[in-house]
C-alpha positions in Angstrom: -3.3 30.1 11.1 -1.5 28.4 8.2 -1.0 29.8 4.8 -3.5 28.7 2.1 -1.9 27.0 -1.0 -3.6 27.7 -4.1 -3.3 25.0 -6.5 -5.7 26.1 -9.2 -4.1 27.1 -12.4 -7.0 28.0 -14.2 -10.8 27.2 -14.0 -11.0 23.5 -13.4 -7.4 22.7 -13.4 -5.2 21.8 -10.4 -1.3 22.0 -10.3 -0.1 18.3 -10.0 2.6 19.2 -7.6 0.2 21.0 -5.2 -2.1 17.9 -5.5 0.5 15.6 -4.5 1.7 17.7 -1.5 -1.6 18.3 -0.3 -2.7 14.6 -0.6 0.5 13.4 1.0 -0.8 14.7 4.2 -3.1 11.8 4.2 -1.3 8.9 6.0 -1.7 5.5 4.1 -0.7 2.1 4.6 1.8 0.1 2.4 0.7 -3.1 0.8 2.1 -5.2 -2.0 -0.6 -6.4 -4.5 0.7 -9.9 -5.9 -0.6 -12.2 -8.8 0.4 -15.2 -10.5 0.9 -15.0 -14.3 2.2 -17.6 -16.9 5.5 -16.6 -16.2 5.4 -16.7 -12.4 4.8 -14.3 -9.6 4.2 -10.5 -10.0 3.7 -7.9 -7.8 4.0 -4.0 -7.0 3.8 -1.7 -4.0 0.6 0.0 -3.6 -0.6 2.8 -1.2 -3.9 3.0 -2.9 -5.8 0.1 -1.2 -8.9 0.3 1.0 -11.9 -1.6 2.2 -14.8 -1.0 0.3 -17.8 -3.1 1.5 -18.6 -5.7 4.2 -21.6 -7.2 2.3 -20.3 -8.5 -0.1 -16.9 -8.3 1.2 -15.0 -6.0 -1.4 -11.8 -4.2 -1.4 -10.1 -1.8 -3.9 -6.8 -0.9 -5.0 -5.6 1.6 -7.9 -2.9 0.5 -10.2 -1.3 3.1 -12.7 -2.3 2.6 -16.4 1.4 2.4 -17.2 1.8 -0.5 -15.0 3.5 -3.8 -16.5 2.2 -5.7 -13.5 -1.4 -5.0 -13.5 -2.3 -6.7 -16.9 -0.8 -10.0 -15.6 -2.9 -9.8 -12.5 -6.1 -8.6 -14.5 -5.4 -11.6 -16.9 -5.0 -14.2 -14.0 -8.3 -12.8 -12.5 -7.0 -13.0 -8.9 -4.8 -11.3 -6.7 -3.5 -11.0 -2.9 -3.1 -7.8 -0.8 -0.1 -8.3 1.4 -0.3 -5.5 4.3 3.4 -4.8 5.0 4.8 -4.6 8.5 6.6 -1.6 9.8 10.1 -3.4 9.5 9.4 -4.1 5.8 10.6 -1.0 4.3 13.1 -3.0 2.1 10.0 -5.1 0.8 8.2 -1.9 -0.3 11.4 -0.6 -2.1 11.8 -3.9 -4.0 8.3 -3.8 -5.1 8.1 -0.2 -6.0 10.8 -0.6 -8.7 11.0 -2.0 -12.0 13.5 -4.8 -12.9 15.0 -7.5 -11.4 13.1 -10.7 -10.0 11.2 -9.0 -7.0 10.6 -12.4 -5.3 14.2 -13.9 -5.6 15.1 -12.8 -2.2 11.8 -13.3 -0.2 10.0 -16.2 1.1 6.5 -16.7 0.1 3.7 -19.3 -0.4 0.7 -19.4 -2.8 -2.7 -18.4 -1.5 -5.7 -20.5 -2.6 -6.0 -18.3 -5.6 -2.3 -18.9 -6.5 -1.2 -15.3 -5.6 1.7 -15.1 -3.6 1.5 -14.4 0.3 4.7 -12.7 1.5 6.3 -13.8 4.8 6.5 -11.5 7.6 3.5 -9.3 6.5 0.7 -8.0 9.0 -1.9 -9.9 7.4 -3.1 -10.8 3.8 -6.4 -10.8 1.6 -7.0 -13.0 -1.1 -9.3 -11.8 -3.8 -10.9 -12.2 -7.1 -11.1 -9.4 -9.7 -14.8 -8.2 -9.6 -14.8 -5.1 -11.7 -12.4 -2.3 -13.1 -13.2 1.1 -13.7 -11.5 4.0 -15.4 -9.9 6.3 -13.0 -7.9 9.0 -15.1 -4.5 7.8 -15.2 -5.3 4.7 -13.0 -7.6 1.9 -12.9 -9.9 1.5 -9.9 -10.0 -2.5 -9.2 -12.6 -3.8 -7.2 -11.6 -7.2 -5.6 -14.1 -9.8 -4.0 -12.6 -11.1 -0.9 -12.1 -14.9 -1.1 -9.9 -15.4 2.1 -8.6 -13.6 4.9 -5.0 -14.0 6.5 -4.7 -14.0 10.3 -4.6 -11.1 12.7 -1.2 -10.2 13.7 0.3 -7.9 16.6 2.8 -6.4 14.4 2.6 -2.8 13.3 1.9 -1.7 9.8 4.3 0.4 7.5 2.8 3.6 6.7 3.6 6.4 4.2 3.1 10.1 5.0 4.3 13.2 3.4 6.9 11.3 1.1 8.2 9.1 3.4 7.9 6.1 5.6 6.8 6.3 9.1 5.0 4.0 11.7 2.5 4.2 14.6 3.4 5.2 18.2 4.2 2.5 20.6 1.4 1.2 23.0 1.8 3.1 26.3 4.2 1.6 28.6 6.1 -0.1 25.7 9.8 1.0 25.0 10.7 2.8 21.9 13.8 0.9 20.4 16.9 2.8 20.9 17.9 2.7 17.3 14.9 4.7 16.2 14.3 8.4 17.0 10.8 9.3 18.3 9.8 11.2 15.4 10.1 7.9 13.4 7.0 6.9 15.2 4.9 9.8 14.8 3.0 10.5 11.7 3.4 14.4 11.9 6.4 16.6 12.4 7.5 16.7 16.1 8.1 20.4 17.2 9.1 22.1 20.5 5.3 22.3 21.5 4.8 18.7 21.3 3.9 17.1 24.8 
C-alpha cells in the first residue's frame, strides 16, 4: 500500500506543491488554443481543455488570469482548439512560452471564425465564446462549437506527471526504434510490468 501524502496545511488549506503533484497523476491531452486579434494570430498551449455538452455542443478550457493571450481571444469572441499530435512537442513548447512570434515557423490556415488552425494536428474545433466564469486564478471559458475538424489516425500528445508521453501502439504495431517503450506508457514501467 502506498503512503498517504498529507497536503493540508491547516483547516481548508492545501499545499500547492502537493496539489500539483497529486493532480499530475491525471493524464491530459495537449492542445493549442488560438485566436485572431487586430495585430494578428495569437495562441497558447493548454492542458485544461474538455468536452462539456453534446446538446448544445459545448467545450471548455481554462486560461490563467495572468495570460496576455486570453484577453485578445476574449475580445475576438472566437477561438480554435488545436489538438496536438504526439510528434508536436516542439509546437507545445513554442506555444507554452512567452515572447517571439509563435506562428513564424508554423503552417496554418484560418478557420471560418478566423482563428488559426495549425497544420499537423490530430483534429481541431472552431468555437465561439459562450460564457466566462471565475475559477480562482484561472477563468473557465465555455465555447459553443461552430465547426469540427476531420478525424485523424494520428496519436495525441499527452502530458503526465510533469512530462510528455503518448499512447501505447496498437496490437501488432512496431514501436519505433528511436523511442523507448516507457515513452509510450502513461505510467512508470517497473520490473513487475507484463
